C-alpha positions as CSV (number, residue, x, y, z in Angstrom):
1,M,185.4,128.9,9.1
2,V,185.3,128.2,12.9
3,V,184.0,124.7,14.9
4,Y,183.6,125.1,17.9
5,S,183.1,122.0,19.7
6,Q,179.7,122.4,21.5
7,D,179.3,122.2,17.4
8,V,180.4,118.7,16.8
9,E,178.8,117.3,20.1
10,L,175.6,118.5,18.8
11,L,176.1,117.0,15.3
12,K,176.8,113.6,16.9
13,D,173.9,113.8,18.9
14,L,172.1,114.2,16.4
15,M,173.4,112.0,14.2
16,Q,172.9,109.1,16.5
17,E,169.3,109.9,17.2
18,I,168.9,109.5,13.7
19,E,170.6,106.3,13.7
20,E,168.5,105.0,16.8
21,E,165.2,106.4,14.5
22,K,166.4,104.3,11.5
23,K,166.0,101.3,13.6
24,K,163.0,101.6,14.9
25,N,161.2,102.2,11.5
26,K,163.1,99.2,10.4
27,S,162.4,97.2,13.5
28,I,158.4,98.6,12.8
29,Q,158.6,97.8,9.7
30,Q,160.1,94.6,9.6
31,T,157.6,94.2,12.2
32,L,154.1,94.8,10.4
33,T,155.4,92.5,7.3
34,Y,155.8,89.5,9.6
35,L,152.5,90.6,10.5
36,Q,151.0,90.4,7.1
37,E,152.6,87.6,6.1
38,R,150.8,85.5,8.9
39,M,147.5,86.8,8.2
40,A,147.6,86.0,4.7
41,C,148.8,82.8,5.3
42,Q,145.6,82.1,7.4
43,N,143.7,83.7,5.4
44,I,143.2,86.9,7.4
45,V,141.8,90.1,5.7
46,S,141.7,93.2,6.8
47,A,142.0,97.0,6.5
48,N,142.0,98.7,9.5
49,Y,144.4,99.9,11.9
50,K,142.5,99.5,14.8
51,M,141.9,95.1,13.8
52,D,146.0,95.4,12.5
53,N,147.0,96.7,16.1
54,L,145.3,94.0,17.8
55,Y,146.9,91.0,15.7
56,N,149.9,92.7,16.6
57,M,149.5,92.4,20.1
58,L,147.9,88.9,19.9
59,L,151.4,88.3,18.4
60,S,152.7,88.0,21.6
61,V,150.3,87.2,23.6
62,A,150.2,84.5,21.3
63,Q,153.8,82.9,22.4
64,T,152.6,83.2,26.0
65,D,149.8,80.2,28.0
66,T,148.0,82.9,29.5
67,T,144.2,82.6,29.0
68,V,142.7,85.3,26.5
69,T,138.9,86.1,26.2
70,I,137.5,87.6,23.2
71,Y,134.3,89.2,23.4
72,G,132.6,90.7,20.0
73,E,128.8,90.5,18.5
74,S,127.9,87.4,16.6
75,G,129.8,87.3,13.6
76,T,132.9,89.1,14.3
77,G,135.1,86.1,13.8
78,K,136.0,85.5,16.8
79,E,136.9,82.0,16.0
80,V,139.2,83.4,13.6
81,L,141.2,85.4,16.3
82,A,141.3,81.9,18.1
83,N,143.1,79.7,15.4
84,F,144.9,83.3,14.8
85,I,146.5,82.9,18.4
86,Y,146.9,79.0,18.5
87,Q,148.7,79.0,15.2
88,N,151.0,81.6,16.7
89,S,151.0,79.6,19.9
90,L,154.2,77.2,21.5
91,R,151.6,74.9,21.1
92,C,150.6,75.1,17.1
93,D,151.6,71.6,16.6
94,K,149.6,70.2,19.8
95,P,145.8,69.9,19.7
96,F,143.0,72.5,18.7
97,I,139.8,71.5,20.4
98,P,136.7,74.0,19.6
99,I,134.2,73.5,22.2
100,N,130.2,75.1,21.7
101,C,128.9,75.8,25.2
102,A,126.1,76.6,23.1
103,A,125.2,73.5,21.4
104,I,125.9,70.9,24.1
105,P,122.9,70.3,26.6
106,A,123.6,70.8,30.1
107,E,123.4,67.9,31.2
108,L,126.2,66.3,28.7
109,M,128.0,68.9,29.4
110,E,130.4,67.7,31.7
111,A,130.3,64.6,29.9
112,E,132.2,66.0,26.9
113,F,134.4,68.0,29.4
114,F,136.1,65.4,31.6
115,G,134.5,62.2,29.7
116,Y,133.1,59.0,32.4
117,E,134.0,55.4,32.6
118,R,132.3,52.3,31.9
119,G,128.9,52.7,32.7
120,A,129.0,55.2,34.2
121,F,125.7,56.2,33.7
122,T,123.3,54.4,31.9
123,G,123.7,54.6,27.6
124,A,127.5,55.8,28.6
125,N,129.6,54.0,25.9
126,R,130.9,50.8,27.1
127,E,135.0,51.4,27.6
128,G,134.2,54.9,28.8
129,K,135.5,57.5,27.3
130,A,137.7,60.4,27.1
131,G,136.9,63.9,28.0
132,L,137.5,67.3,26.2
133,F,140.2,68.4,27.9
134,E,142.2,64.8,28.4
135,M,142.4,65.2,24.2
136,A,143.9,68.6,24.5
137,N,146.2,67.6,26.6
138,K,149.4,69.6,25.9
139,G,147.1,71.9,23.1
140,T,144.2,74.1,23.6
141,I,140.7,74.3,24.3
142,F,138.8,77.1,22.4
143,L,135.3,77.9,24.8
144,D,132.7,79.7,22.1
145,E,130.0,80.6,23.6
146,L,131.1,81.3,26.9
147,G,128.3,82.6,28.7
148,E,126.2,79.9,27.8
149,M,127.4,77.7,30.2
150,P,125.9,76.6,32.7
151,L,126.3,77.6,36.9
152,S,126.5,74.0,37.3
153,L,129.6,73.0,34.9
154,Q,131.7,76.5,36.0
155,S,132.7,75.8,39.3
156,K,133.6,71.9,37.8
157,L,136.3,74.1,34.8
158,L,137.4,76.7,37.7
159,R,138.7,73.9,39.5
160,A,139.8,72.2,36.5
161,L,141.7,75.1,35.7
162,E,143.3,76.0,39.2
163,S,143.7,72.1,39.6
164,G,145.0,71.0,36.6
165,E,143.9,67.8,36.9
166,V,140.2,66.6,35.4
167,K,138.1,63.2,37.3
168,R,135.7,61.6,34.9
169,I,132.6,61.0,35.6
170,G,132.3,57.4,37.0
171,S,136.3,57.9,39.3
172,S,138.4,58.5,41.8
173,K,140.8,59.1,40.0
174,T,142.9,62.0,39.1
175,I,143.9,63.1,35.4
176,K,147.2,65.4,35.0
177,T,146.4,67.9,32.1
178,D,147.9,71.1,31.2
179,V,145.8,73.0,28.4
180,R,145.4,76.6,27.4
181,I,142.4,78.2,27.5
182,I,141.0,81.0,24.6
183,A,136.9,81.6,25.5
184,A,134.6,84.1,23.4
185,T,131.1,85.5,24.5
186,N,128.4,87.6,22.5
187,R,127.7,88.1,26.5
188,N,128.6,91.1,29.1
189,L,129.9,88.5,31.3
190,V,130.5,91.8,34.5
191,K,126.2,92.2,34.1
192,M,126.3,88.3,34.4
193,V,128.3,88.2,37.3
194,E,126.1,90.9,38.7
195,E,123.3,88.8,38.0
196,K,124.3,86.1,39.2
197,A,123.9,83.9,35.5
198,F,128.3,83.8,35.9
199,R,130.5,83.1,38.2
200,E,132.4,85.8,39.7
201,D,135.9,83.3,40.4
202,L,135.8,82.0,37.0
203,Y,135.1,85.5,35.2
204,Y,138.2,87.1,36.8
205,R,140.1,83.6,36.0
206,L,139.3,84.0,32.3
207,N,139.3,87.3,32.2
208,V,143.0,88.0,32.0
209,I,143.5,89.3,28.1
210,P,140.0,90.7,27.7
211,V,140.1,90.8,23.6
212,N,137.5,93.1,21.6
213,I,136.5,93.1,17.4
214,P,134.8,95.8,16.9
215,P,131.3,95.2,15.0
216,L,132.2,95.3,11.0
217,R,130.1,98.4,11.1
218,E,132.9,100.2,13.0
219,R,135.1,99.4,10.6
220,P,134.5,100.4,7.4
221,E,137.8,99.8,5.8
222,D,137.2,96.0,5.7
223,I,133.7,95.8,4.6
224,E,135.8,96.8,0.8
225,A,138.7,94.3,1.4
226,L,136.9,91.6,3.4
227,S,133.5,91.9,0.2
228,I,136.4,91.6,-3.0
229,H,138.7,88.7,-0.5
230,F,135.0,86.8,-0.7
231,L,133.6,87.5,-3.9
232,N,137.2,86.1,-5.9
233,E,136.8,82.9,-3.0
234,Y,133.1,82.6,-4.4
235,N,134.0,83.1,-8.3
236,R,136.7,80.3,-8.3
237,K,134.7,78.0,-5.9
238,Y,131.8,78.3,-8.8
239,G,133.6,79.0,-12.0
240,R,132.0,82.4,-12.4
241,N,133.7,85.9,-13.0
242,V,131.3,87.6,-11.5
243,E,132.2,92.1,-10.4
244,I,130.9,94.1,-7.5
245,T,129.4,97.1,-9.9
246,D,130.1,100.2,-7.4
247,E,126.5,101.0,-6.9
248,I,126.6,97.9,-4.9
249,M,130.0,98.3,-3.0
250,N,128.3,101.8,-1.9
251,S,125.3,100.5,-0.7
252,F,127.7,97.6,1.2
253,K,129.5,100.7,2.7
254,K,125.9,102.2,3.7
255,Y,124.8,99.4,5.1
256,Q,125.0,98.6,9.0
257,W,125.8,94.5,8.7
258,P,124.3,93.7,12.2
259,G,125.5,90.0,11.1
260,N,129.0,91.6,11.1
261,I,131.5,89.5,8.9
262,R,129.5,86.2,8.5
263,E,126.2,87.9,6.8
264,L,128.3,89.4,4.8
265,K,129.8,86.5,3.4
266,N,126.4,84.9,2.4
267,E,125.5,88.3,0.7
268,I,128.5,88.4,-1.6
269,E,128.2,83.9,-2.2
270,R,124.5,84.9,-3.5
271,Y,125.5,87.6,-5.3
272,V,128.6,85.3,-7.6
273,V,125.7,82.4,-7.6
274,T,123.6,85.2,-9.0
275,E,125.8,86.0,-11.6
276,G,125.6,89.5,-10.3
277,Q,121.3,89.6,-10.5
278,I,120.8,90.5,-7.3
279,S,121.6,93.8,-6.4
280,S,117.6,94.9,-6.5
281,V,116.9,91.8,-4.2
282,L,120.2,93.6,-2.2
283,H,118.5,97.1,-2.1
284,R,115.8,95.3,-0.3
285,N,117.6,93.6,2.1
286,F,119.1,97.6,3.0
287,K,115.7,98.5,3.5
288,A,114.2,95.9,4.8
289,S,116.8,95.9,7.6
290,A,116.4,99.7,8.1
291,N,112.9,98.8,8.7
292,V,113.3,95.8,11.0
293,S,113.4,97.9,14.3
294,K,109.9,99.5,13.1
295,Q,108.4,95.9,12.6
296,T,106.3,94.0,15.3
297,E,108.1,90.3,16.2
298,N,105.4,88.9,14.0
299,E,106.6,91.1,11.0
300,I,109.8,89.6,11.0
301,V,109.8,87.5,7.7
302,H,112.1,89.4,5.2
303,E,110.9,89.1,1.7
304,P,111.8,86.2,0.2
305,F,114.8,86.2,-1.9
306,F,115.1,83.4,-4.4
307,T,113.1,85.2,-7.3
308,G,114.1,83.9,-10.1
309,Y,116.0,80.8,-8.3
310,E,116.2,77.6,-10.2
311,G,116.8,74.3,-7.4
312,S,114.6,72.1,-6.2
313,L,112.4,72.2,-3.2
314,K,114.9,70.9,-0.5
315,E,117.8,73.8,-1.7
316,V,115.0,76.4,-1.6
317,M,113.6,76.0,1.5
318,G,116.5,74.8,3.7
319,K,117.9,78.2,1.7
320,Y,115.3,80.6,3.3
321,E,114.9,78.9,6.3
322,L,118.6,80.6,7.1
323,E,117.8,83.9,5.8
324,Y,114.8,83.6,7.9
325,I,117.1,82.0,11.0
326,N,119.6,84.7,10.7
327,A,116.6,87.8,11.0
328,V,115.9,86.3,13.8
329,I,119.4,86.4,15.1
330,N,120.1,90.2,14.1
331,K,116.8,90.9,15.5
332,C,118.3,89.2,19.2
333,G,121.4,91.1,18.6
334,G,123.0,87.4,18.0
335,V,121.8,86.3,21.6
336,M,121.9,82.4,20.4
337,T,119.1,82.1,23.7
338,E,116.7,84.9,22.6
339,A,116.8,83.8,19.1
340,A,115.3,80.2,20.0
341,K,112.7,80.8,22.3
342,K,111.9,84.0,19.3
343,L,112.3,80.4,16.8
344,G,110.0,77.6,19.5
345,I,113.1,76.0,18.9
346,H,115.6,74.7,21.9
347,R,119.0,76.3,22.1
348,S,121.2,73.1,21.3
349,A,118.4,72.5,18.4
350,L,119.6,76.2,16.8
351,Y,122.9,75.3,17.1
352,K,122.0,72.3,15.0
353,K,121.0,74.0,12.0
354,L,123.8,76.5,11.5
355,D,126.1,73.3,12.0
356,K,124.2,71.6,9.0
357,Y,124.8,74.8,7.2
358,N,128.0,75.9,8.1
359,G,126.2,79.9,8.4
360,K,125.5,79.1,5.0
361,Y,123.3,76.6,2.4
362,E,125.5,75.8,0.1
363,L,123.9,76.0,-3.3
364,K,124.5,73.4,-6.7
365,D,126.0,74.7,-9.7
């Protein structure tokens, strides 16, 4: 047998390429395993490759101090994503302070963000108060509902971010701060910039790493994974052993979930609390949601869900109030300002109600 030298060289090159591919595959597998471990320990559930790629990218971003702005519909898990970035950052042992820009009255925002000195204004704390930027020094601030921030504060925020300094109300002294900013919004900031409702310079300052979370309807693989996750969670919480039937799971997968993960979580809790006897009501809710676009604004009220539910009047009315609020928010596409207007209450009052229920109304056993 005759072996030519060029064949030997070709074989060596081929073996080298194979070894390099093995190393690449091993590296990819190690990265995937690490990502899955990080997601599991932070209670993050996803079976969608786009979300896996997103979290993988954010592992690298988290290790820097660059600013991240998260875009997504209401209920898609923007705060969960912000927490993931924080937990995997070099600042994870320092404060993480979430600020809901829509929940703080405009006239109090500056005092909350930057603090104030003693006697700075009527009703001020006698000893003065440190602002959230001071409290978050060396840590991370999460600016939720960024699009709701009034223009009057945007210029002051931009100055604080660019200078790394804040000044309390009533003081001429500047205070050095070192914070990382993660922001989130369900608004179209580009459109807001065009409409002069959001500062263009602040937009570019915050939009260094834009991250888009797809709505739940665009990642159907996650519907089943999240349903099972929430089912196990509420079975443990309420001491139940409820299972999701194939019929209900198929209905879940066909539903559009305008309220995204938050809505799914509430539906699963309701399903567990009623021990699986709510399937007919769920189907009616699906039907109502499908027909909601044909209804007038005055017909938005959902069919009462508490048929057969036993509890005090306060518990039932609390749950029904949340059901109606969620219906209005979904109708408004998650835009809280519009939802508050339709409900006839101030935006801050709407957030207080959502905070009161923590996204749900917990039932007693």
